TIVO-2410 file (N, C-alpha, C; in nm, 3 decimals):
# residues 131
REC num residu      c1      c2      c3 atome chaine
REC   1      M   1.870  -0.598   0.255     N      A
REC   1      M   1.944  -0.614   0.366    CA      A
REC   1      M   2.035  -0.746   0.333     C      A
REC   2      S   2.166  -0.717   0.361     N      A
REC   2      S   2.257  -0.843   0.340    CA      A
REC   2      S   2.292  -0.916   0.475     C      A
REC   3      K   2.294  -1.038   0.454     N      A
REC   3      K   2.335  -1.130   0.581    CA      A
REC   3      K   2.476  -1.111   0.612     C      A
REC   4      K   2.494  -1.125   0.743     N      A
REC   4      K   2.632  -1.106   0.795    CA      A
REC   4      K   2.692  -1.254   0.828     C      A
REC   5      G   2.833  -1.258   0.807     N      A
REC   5      G   2.867  -1.388   0.841    CA      A
REC   5      G   2.928  -1.460   0.731     C      A
REC   6      R   2.960  -1.586   0.749     N      A
REC   6      R   3.024  -1.685   0.665    CA      A
REC   6      R   2.908  -1.711   0.564     C      A
REC   7      R   2.950  -1.734   0.431     N      A
REC   7      R   2.866  -1.776   0.326    CA      A
REC   7      R   2.839  -1.924   0.353     C      A
REC   8      P   2.726  -1.982   0.325     N      A
REC   8      P   2.697  -2.117   0.331    CA      A
REC   8      P   2.772  -2.206   0.250     C      A
REC   9      K   2.829  -2.317   0.297     N      A
REC   9      K   2.918  -2.403   0.212    CA      A
REC   9      K   2.828  -2.492   0.120     C      A
REC  10      P   2.862  -2.510  -0.006     N      A
REC  10      P   2.786  -2.597  -0.099    CA      A
REC  10      P   2.761  -2.723  -0.048     C      A
REC  11      A   2.645  -2.790  -0.063     N      A
REC  11      A   2.609  -2.918  -0.028    CA      A
REC  11      A   2.723  -3.030  -0.056     C      A
REC  12      R   2.767  -3.015  -0.185     N      A
REC  12      R   2.874  -3.106  -0.235    CA      A
REC  12      R   3.002  -3.097  -0.148     C      A
REC  13      L   3.030  -2.989  -0.120     N      A
REC  13      L   3.152  -2.953  -0.024    CA      A
REC  13      L   3.150  -3.012   0.108     C      A
REC  14      H   3.021  -3.010   0.157     N      A
REC  14      H   2.991  -3.086   0.310    CA      A
REC  14      H   3.035  -3.228   0.278     C      A
REC  15      L   2.974  -3.287   0.175     N      A
REC  15      L   2.998  -3.433   0.150    CA      A
REC  15      L   3.132  -3.474   0.129     C      A
REC  16      V   3.196  -3.376   0.041     N      A
REC  16      V   3.345  -3.417   0.019    CA      A
REC  16      V   3.437  -3.388   0.137     C      A
REC  17      S   3.417  -3.303   0.215     N      A
REC  17      S   3.503  -3.260   0.328    CA      A
REC  17      S   3.471  -3.320   0.459     C      A
REC  18      G   3.358  -3.408   0.452     N      A
REC  18      G   3.325  -3.485   0.572    CA      A
REC  18      G   3.246  -3.396   0.677     C      A
REC  19      T   3.207  -3.279   0.646     N      A
REC  19      T   3.138  -3.194   0.751    CA      A
REC  19      T   2.995  -3.202   0.728     C      A
REC  20      H   2.935  -3.311   0.659     N      A
REC  20      H   2.799  -3.308   0.649    CA      A
REC  20      H   2.726  -3.363   0.772     C      A
REC  21      R   2.624  -3.292   0.839     N      A
REC  21      R   2.561  -3.308   0.957    CA      A
REC  21      R   2.428  -3.347   0.930     C      A
REC  22      P   2.381  -3.464   0.940     N      A
REC  22      P   2.227  -3.497   0.918    CA      A
REC  22      P   2.132  -3.416   0.984     C      A
REC  23      G   2.150  -3.391   1.113     N      A
REC  23      G   2.072  -3.293   1.195    CA      A
REC  23      G   2.054  -3.160   1.118     C      A
REC  24      R   2.147  -3.107   1.069     N      A
REC  24      R   2.158  -2.974   1.000    CA      A
REC  24      R   2.139  -2.979   0.853     C      A
REC  25      H   2.211  -3.082   0.783     N      A
REC  25      H   2.181  -3.074   0.622    CA      A
REC  25      H   2.108  -3.175   0.559     C      A
REC  26      G   2.043  -3.262   0.649     N      A
REC  26      G   1.942  -3.364   0.592    CA      A
REC  26      G   2.013  -3.495   0.572     C      A
REC  27      D   1.941  -3.591   0.512     N      A
REC  27      D   1.983  -3.722   0.480    CA      A
REC  27      D   2.103  -3.716   0.367     C      A
REC  28      A   2.224  -3.780   0.406     N      A
REC  28      A   2.336  -3.770   0.313    CA      A
REC  28      A   2.308  -3.841   0.186     C      A
REC  29      T   2.234  -3.942   0.175     N      A
REC  29      T   2.212  -4.019   0.059    CA      A
REC  29      T   2.123  -3.928  -0.037     C      A
REC  30      S   2.031  -3.878   0.009     N      A
REC  30      S   1.955  -3.783  -0.074    CA      A
REC  30      S   2.022  -3.671  -0.123     C      A
REC  31      K   2.102  -3.611  -0.043     N      A
REC  31      K   2.202  -3.492  -0.057    CA      A
REC  31      K   2.282  -3.548  -0.171     C      A
REC  32      R   2.357  -3.635  -0.153     N      A
REC  32      R   2.455  -3.687  -0.249    CA      A
REC  32      R   2.369  -3.700  -0.406     C      A
REC  33      A   2.263  -3.780  -0.391     N      A
REC  33      A   2.172  -3.793  -0.523    CA      A
REC  33      A   2.127  -3.660  -0.601     C      A
REC  34      R   2.102  -3.558  -0.505     N      A
REC  34      R   2.071  -3.421  -0.547    CA      A
REC  34      R   2.183  -3.350  -0.611     C      A
REC  35      T   2.281  -3.359  -0.552     N      A
REC  35      T   2.421  -3.295  -0.600    CA      A
REC  35      T   2.471  -3.364  -0.734     C      A
REC  36      D   2.457  -3.491  -0.729     N      A
REC  36      D   2.500  -3.561  -0.859    CA      A
REC  36      D   2.412  -3.520  -0.971     C      A
REC  37      R   2.275  -3.517  -0.936     N      A
REC  37      R   2.170  -3.472  -1.039    CA      A
REC  37      R   2.221  -3.340  -1.085     C      A
REC  38      D   2.249  -3.250  -0.998     N      A
REC  38      D   2.274  -3.110  -1.027    CA      A
REC  38      D   2.417  -3.112  -1.116     C      A
REC  39      R   2.498  -3.185  -1.071     N      A
REC  39      R   2.628  -3.191  -1.138    CA      A
REC  39      R   2.628  -3.240  -1.289     C      A
REC  40      S   2.534  -3.331  -1.290     N      A
REC  40      S   2.514  -3.383  -1.439    CA      A
REC  40      S   2.425  -3.276  -1.509     C      A
REC  41      A   2.344  -3.200  -1.447     N      A
REC  41      A   2.286  -3.108  -1.538    CA      A
REC  41      A   2.363  -2.995  -1.580     C      A
REC  42      F   2.455  -2.947  -1.496     N      A
REC  42      F   2.552  -2.841  -1.550    CA      A
REC  42      F   2.665  -2.905  -1.621     C      A
REC  43      G   2.705  -3.017  -1.599     N      A
REC  43      G   2.812  -3.090  -1.669    CA      A
REC  43      G   2.945  -3.064  -1.615     C      A
REC  44      A   3.046  -3.135  -1.679     N      A
REC  44      A   3.193  -3.122  -1.609    CA      A
REC  44      A   3.246  -3.004  -1.630     C      A
REC  45      L   3.338  -2.947  -1.562     N      A
REC  45      L   3.415  -2.820  -1.569    CA      A
REC  45      L   3.526  -2.845  -1.657     C      A
REC  46      K   3.538  -2.766  -1.783     N      A
REC  46      K   3.643  -2.781  -1.875    CA      A
REC  46      K   3.723  -2.664  -1.897     C      A
REC  47      K   3.868  -2.687  -1.909     N      A
REC  47      K   3.943  -2.576  -1.927    CA      A
REC  47      K   3.919  -2.503  -2.038     C      A
REC  48      P   3.905  -2.380  -2.050     N      A
REC  48      P   3.889  -2.305  -2.179    CA      A
REC  48      P   4.010  -2.297  -2.246     C      A
REC  49      P   4.019  -2.315  -2.380     N      A
REC  49      P   4.117  -2.316  -2.470    CA      A
REC  49      P   4.211  -2.172  -2.465     C      A
REC  50      S   4.138  -2.084  -2.416     N      A
REC  50      S   4.201  -1.938  -2.422    CA      A
REC  50      S   4.284  -1.930  -2.293     C      A
REC  51      L   4.272  -2.018  -2.207     N      A
REC  51      L   4.366  -2.001  -2.082    CA      A
REC  51      L   4.511  -2.039  -2.123     C      A
REC  52      K   4.595  -1.981  -2.114     N      A
REC  52      K   4.742  -2.013  -2.144    CA      A
REC  52      K   4.834  -1.967  -2.029     C      A
REC  53      G   4.967  -2.021  -2.048     N      A
REC  53      G   5.069  -1.985  -1.951    CA      A
REC  53      G   5.049  -2.012  -1.811     C      A
REC  54      E   5.052  -1.917  -1.719     N      A
REC  54      E   5.050  -1.925  -1.574    CA      A
REC  54      E   4.900  -1.942  -1.543     C      A
REC  55      G   4.800  -1.896  -1.611     N      A
REC  55      G   4.663  -1.939  -1.597    CA      A
REC  55      G   4.635  -2.082  -1.618     C      A
REC  56      A   4.703  -2.141  -1.718     N      A
REC  56      A   4.662  -2.272  -1.757    CA      A
REC  56      A   4.741  -2.370  -1.649     C      A
REC  57      K   4.851  -2.318  -1.574     N      A
REC  57      K   4.922  -2.393  -1.491    CA      A
REC  57      K   4.823  -2.389  -1.356     C      A
REC  58      A   4.760  -2.286  -1.320     N      A
REC  58      A   4.687  -2.270  -1.208    CA      A
REC  58      A   4.562  -2.360  -1.228     C      A
REC  59      W   4.500  -2.367  -1.351     N      A
REC  59      W   4.397  -2.451  -1.392    CA      A
REC  59      W   4.419  -2.606  -1.318     C      A
REC  60      K   4.556  -2.623  -1.377     N      A
REC  60      K   4.600  -2.792  -1.354    CA      A
REC  60      K   4.632  -2.810  -1.231     C      A
REC  61      R   4.682  -2.702  -1.157     N      A
REC  61      R   4.709  -2.742  -1.012    CA      A
REC  61      R   4.586  -2.721  -0.928     C      A
REC  62      W   4.511  -2.629  -0.935     N      A
REC  62      W   4.403  -2.593  -0.849    CA      A
REC  62      W   4.256  -2.647  -0.894     C      A
REC  63      I   4.212  -2.613  -1.034     N      A
REC  63      I   4.087  -2.649  -1.059    CA      A
REC  63      I   4.069  -2.801  -1.086     C      A
REC  64      E   4.165  -2.859  -1.167     N      A
REC  64      E   4.139  -2.998  -1.220    CA      A
REC  64      E   4.135  -3.093  -1.099     C      A
REC  65      P   4.192  -3.083  -0.987     N      A
REC  65      P   4.198  -3.176  -0.869    CA      A
REC  65      P   4.050  -3.150  -0.800     C      A
REC  66      A   3.992  -3.042  -0.808     N      A
REC  66      A   3.866  -3.009  -0.740    CA      A
REC  66      A   3.749  -3.072  -0.809     C      A
REC  67      Y   3.747  -3.204  -0.778     N      A
REC  67      Y   3.636  -3.279  -0.840    CA      A
REC  67      Y   3.501  -3.253  -0.806     C      A
REC  68      W   3.479  -3.171  -0.701     N      A
REC  68      W   3.350  -3.127  -0.672    CA      A
REC  68      W   3.285  -3.012  -0.741     C      A
REC  69      L   3.378  -2.945  -0.822     N      A
REC  69      L   3.334  -2.824  -0.911    CA      A
REC  69      L   3.259  -2.901  -1.043     C      A
REC  70      D   3.162  -2.829  -1.082     N      A
REC  70      D   3.089  -2.844  -1.206    CA      A
REC  70      D   3.098  -2.728  -1.295     C      A
REC  71      A   3.022  -2.719  -1.406     N      A
REC  71      A   3.043  -2.608  -1.504    CA      A
REC  71      A   2.973  -2.483  -1.452     C      A
REC  72      S   2.889  -2.499  -1.334     N      A
REC  72      S   2.824  -2.378  -1.289    CA      A
REC  72      S   2.931  -2.283  -1.221     C      A
REC  73      R   3.052  -2.334  -1.190     N      A
REC  73      R   3.137  -2.244  -1.112    CA      A
REC  73      R   3.257  -2.225  -1.240     C      A
REC  74      E   3.218  -2.232  -1.349     N      A
REC  74      E   3.325  -2.206  -1.459    CA      A
REC  74      E   3.380  -2.041  -1.447     C      A
REC  75      P   3.265  -1.955  -1.447     N      A
REC  75      P   3.325  -1.803  -1.434    CA      A
REC  75      P   3.417  -1.775  -1.318     C      A
REC  76      A   3.385  -1.846  -1.208     N      A
REC  76      A   3.474  -1.810  -1.088    CA      A
REC  76      A   3.609  -1.871  -1.102     C      A
REC  77      A   3.613  -2.003  -1.163     N      A
REC  77      A   3.734  -2.070  -1.180    CA      A
REC  77      A   3.813  -1.998  -1.297     C      A
REC  78      I   3.754  -1.938  -1.404     N      A
REC  78      I   3.841  -1.866  -1.499    CA      A
REC  78      I   3.900  -1.738  -1.430     C      A
REC  79      A   3.809  -1.666  -1.352     N      A
REC  79      A   3.849  -1.531  -1.301    CA      A
REC  79      A   3.967  -1.584  -1.192     C      A
REC  80      F   3.952  -1.669  -1.131     N      A
REC  80      F   4.077  -1.724  -1.042    CA      A
REC  80      F   4.188  -1.752  -1.105     C      A
REC  81      C   4.192  -1.810  -1.214     N      A
REC  81      C   4.300  -1.845  -1.306    CA      A
REC  81      C   4.383  -1.734  -1.353     C      A
REC  82      E   4.284  -1.628  -1.404     N      A
REC  82      E   4.328  -1.514  -1.462    CA      A
REC  82      E   4.400  -1.423  -1.349     C      A
REC  83      L   4.335  -1.428  -1.232     N      A
REC  83      L   4.410  -1.343  -1.126    CA      A
REC  83      L   4.528  -1.406  -1.087     C      A
REC  84      W   4.532  -1.544  -1.082     N      A
REC  84      W   4.664  -1.611  -1.028    CA      A
REC  84      W   4.762  -1.565  -1.142     C      A
REC  85      K   4.733  -1.578  -1.271     N      A
REC  85      K   4.837  -1.563  -1.381    CA      A
REC  85      K   4.908  -1.416  -1.360     C      A
REC  86      E   4.798  -1.308  -1.311     N      A
REC  86      E   4.851  -1.186  -1.300    CA      A
REC  86      E   4.953  -1.163  -1.194     C      A
REC  87      M   4.913  -1.258  -1.081     N      A
REC  87      M   4.992  -1.225  -0.962    CA      A
REC  87      M   5.132  -1.306  -0.971     C      A
REC  88      M   5.126  -1.417  -1.071     N      A
REC  88      M   5.262  -1.474  -1.085    CA      A
REC  88      M   5.343  -1.404  -1.183     C      A
REC  89      V   5.297  -1.341  -1.290     N      A
REC  89      V   5.366  -1.280  -1.378    CA      A
REC  89      V   5.429  -1.145  -1.332     C      A
REC  90      N   5.366  -1.076  -1.235     N      A
REC  90      N   5.413  -0.959  -1.184    CA      A
REC  90      N   5.378  -0.931  -1.032     C      A
REC  91      P   5.444  -1.029  -0.951     N      A
REC  91      P   5.392  -1.026  -0.793    CA      A
REC  91      P   5.401  -0.885  -0.723     C      A
REC  92      A   5.502  -0.793  -0.768     N      A
REC  92      A   5.547  -0.676  -0.708    CA      A
REC  92      A   5.427  -0.590  -0.716     C      A
REC  93      S   5.342  -0.591  -0.816     N      A
REC  93      S   5.254  -0.484  -0.858    CA      A
REC  93      S   5.109  -0.553  -0.834     C      A
REC  94      F   5.089  -0.666  -0.783     N      A
REC  94      F   4.981  -0.722  -0.746    CA      A
REC  94      F   4.906  -0.662  -0.639     C      A
REC  95      Q   4.810  -0.592  -0.649     N      A
REC  95      Q   4.747  -0.488  -0.552    CA      A
REC  95      Q   4.662  -0.580  -0.443     C      A
REC  96      A   4.652  -0.518  -0.335     N      A
REC  96      A   4.592  -0.593  -0.224    CA      A
REC  96      A   4.458  -0.614  -0.245     C      A
REC  97      A   4.364  -0.533  -0.337     N      A
REC  97      A   4.222  -0.555  -0.352    CA      A
REC  97      A   4.231  -0.678  -0.436     C      A
REC  98      K   4.301  -0.691  -0.534     N      A
REC  98      K   4.306  -0.805  -0.624    CA      A
REC  98      K   4.350  -0.930  -0.535     C      A
REC  99      H   4.432  -0.915  -0.428     N      A
REC  99      H   4.457  -1.042  -0.358    CA      A
REC  99      H   4.341  -1.085  -0.290     C      A
REC 100      S   4.259  -0.979  -0.229     N      A
REC 100      S   4.128  -1.026  -0.163    CA      A
REC 100      S   4.052  -1.075  -0.262     C      A
REC 101      Q   4.046  -1.045  -0.386     N      A
REC 101      Q   3.951  -1.115  -0.492    CA      A
REC 101      Q   3.995  -1.244  -0.509     C      A
REC 102      L   4.124  -1.263  -0.513     N      A
REC 102      L   4.185  -1.404  -0.536    CA      A
REC 102      L   4.139  -1.491  -0.413     C      A
REC 103      R   4.157  -1.449  -0.287     N      A
REC 103      R   4.113  -1.524  -0.187    CA      A
REC 103      R   3.970  -1.560  -0.178     C      A
REC 104      G   3.883  -1.452  -0.240     N      A
REC 104      G   3.731  -1.479  -0.230    CA      A
REC 104      G   3.715  -1.590  -0.327     C      A
REC 105      Y   3.782  -1.581  -0.444     N      A
REC 105      Y   3.740  -1.690  -0.545    CA      A
REC 105      Y   3.785  -1.825  -0.499     C      A
REC 106      M   3.910  -1.841  -0.432     N      A
REC 106      M   3.958  -1.955  -0.383    CA      A
REC 106      M   3.859  -2.013  -0.261     C      A
REC 107      A   3.800  -1.914  -0.183     N      A
REC 107      A   3.692  -1.961  -0.075    CA      A
REC 107      A   3.562  -2.003  -0.154     C      A
REC 108      E   3.522  -1.946  -0.262     N      A
REC 108      E   3.403  -1.980  -0.328    CA      A
REC 108      E   3.401  -2.096  -0.405     C      A
REC 109      L   3.533  -2.144  -0.443     N      A
REC 109      L   3.546  -2.274  -0.513    CA      A
REC 109      L   3.597  -2.380  -0.428     C      A
REC 110      G   3.612  -2.351  -0.300     N      A
REC 110      G   3.638  -2.458  -0.197    CA      A
REC 110      G   3.780  -2.482  -0.184     C      A
REC 111      L   3.873  -2.401  -0.232     N      A
REC 111      L   4.019  -2.433  -0.242    CA      A
REC 111      L   4.102  -2.387  -0.117     C      A
REC 112      T   4.031  -2.320  -0.042     N      A
REC 112      T   4.110  -2.280   0.079    CA      A
REC 112      T   4.154  -2.375   0.201     C      A
REC 113      D   4.083  -2.481   0.206     N      A
REC 113      D   4.099  -2.579   0.300    CA      A
REC 113      D   4.196  -2.684   0.219     C      A
REC 114      E   4.315  -2.709   0.284     N      A
REC 114      E   4.399  -2.798   0.242    CA      A
REC 114      E   4.365  -2.944   0.234     C      A
REC 115      R   4.254  -2.967   0.326     N      A
REC 115      R   4.189  -3.112   0.320    CA      A
REC 115      R   4.142  -3.131   0.187     C      A
REC 116      N   4.090  -3.031   0.120     N      A
REC 116      N   4.014  -3.045   0.001    CA      A
REC 116      N   4.106  -3.075  -0.143     C      A
REC 117      R   4.237  -3.040  -0.103     N      A
REC 117      R   4.347  -3.089  -0.223    CA      A
REC 117      R   4.370  -3.216  -0.234     C      A
REC 118      A   4.400  -3.237  -0.364     N      A
REC 118      A   4.444  -3.381  -0.405    CA      A
REC 118      A   4.568  -3.419  -0.328     C      A
REC 119      E   4.586  -3.548  -0.316     N      A
REC 119      E   4.704  -3.592  -0.230    CA      A
REC 119      E   4.835  -3.537  -0.302     C      A
REC 120      K   4.928  -3.497  -0.218     N      A
REC 120      K   5.037  -3.433  -0.245    CA      A
REC 120      K   5.157  -3.549  -0.269     C      A
REC 121      K   5.233  -3.552  -0.386     N      A
REC 121      K   5.341  -3.671  -0.412    CA      A
REC 121      K   5.448  -3.617  -0.313     C      A
REC 122      D   5.537  -3.711  -0.261     N      A
REC 122      D   5.646  -3.667  -0.168    CA      A
REC 122      D   5.747  -3.583  -0.223     C      A
REC 123      D   5.775  -3.587  -0.358     N      A
REC 123      D   5.865  -3.483  -0.420    CA      A
REC 123      D   5.822  -3.352  -0.448     C      A
REC 124      E   5.681  -3.336  -0.453     N      A
REC 124      E   5.620  -3.209  -0.481    CA      A
REC 124      E   5.635  -3.126  -0.369     C      A
REC 125      E   5.668  -2.990  -0.406     N      A
REC 125      E   5.659  -2.892  -0.299    CA      A
REC 125      E   5.532  -2.809  -0.292     C      A
REC 126      D   5.469  -2.766  -0.181     N      A
REC 126      D   5.369  -2.689  -0.151    CA      A
REC 126      D   5.415  -2.539  -0.134     C      A
REC 127      E   5.377  -2.461  -0.222     N      A
REC 127      E   5.431  -2.332  -0.219    CA      A
REC 127      E   5.384  -2.244  -0.078     C      A
REC 128      F   5.278  -2.296  -0.016     N      A
REC 128      F   5.235  -2.214   0.091    CA      A
REC 128      F   5.276  -2.275   0.210     C      A
REC 129      F   5.313  -2.395   0.223     N      A
REC 129      F   5.341  -2.482   0.350    CA      A
REC 129      F   5.495  -2.522   0.360     C      A
REC 130      D   5.558  -2.539   0.242     N      A
REC 130      D   5.698  -2.579   0.246    CA      A
REC 130      D   5.786  -2.451   0.221     C      A
REC 131      D   5.910  -2.461   0.311     N      A
REC 131      D   6.009  -2.341   0.284    CA      A
REC 131      D   6.100  -2.380   0.180     C      A
***
């Protein structure tokens, strides 16, 4: 039997986004220590050398600034970048099902909330929010 509703947000993302509630999630200090220990166990997330072109650009823009990600999220990060590359290379033939997958990966990686993004420079445009 599968659960209905929203997936639980990872503990580290609660700490990063400021949505950690002690009554619901426990003590922030112990949670931070546990997530730091887990992060060191998995190691840092590194861009695979096989990622080229638009996929590498997506990694630089979306994955590198996401300091809360560790190597346990590598498969999702790579899949996200490959789908992004496919969408950027030929947007007219990018199927709706693949778009849903892309959005799912963004949610899983914690990239859908603009508050989680690195600070934007004044001269840099945001493709989703700027016209």
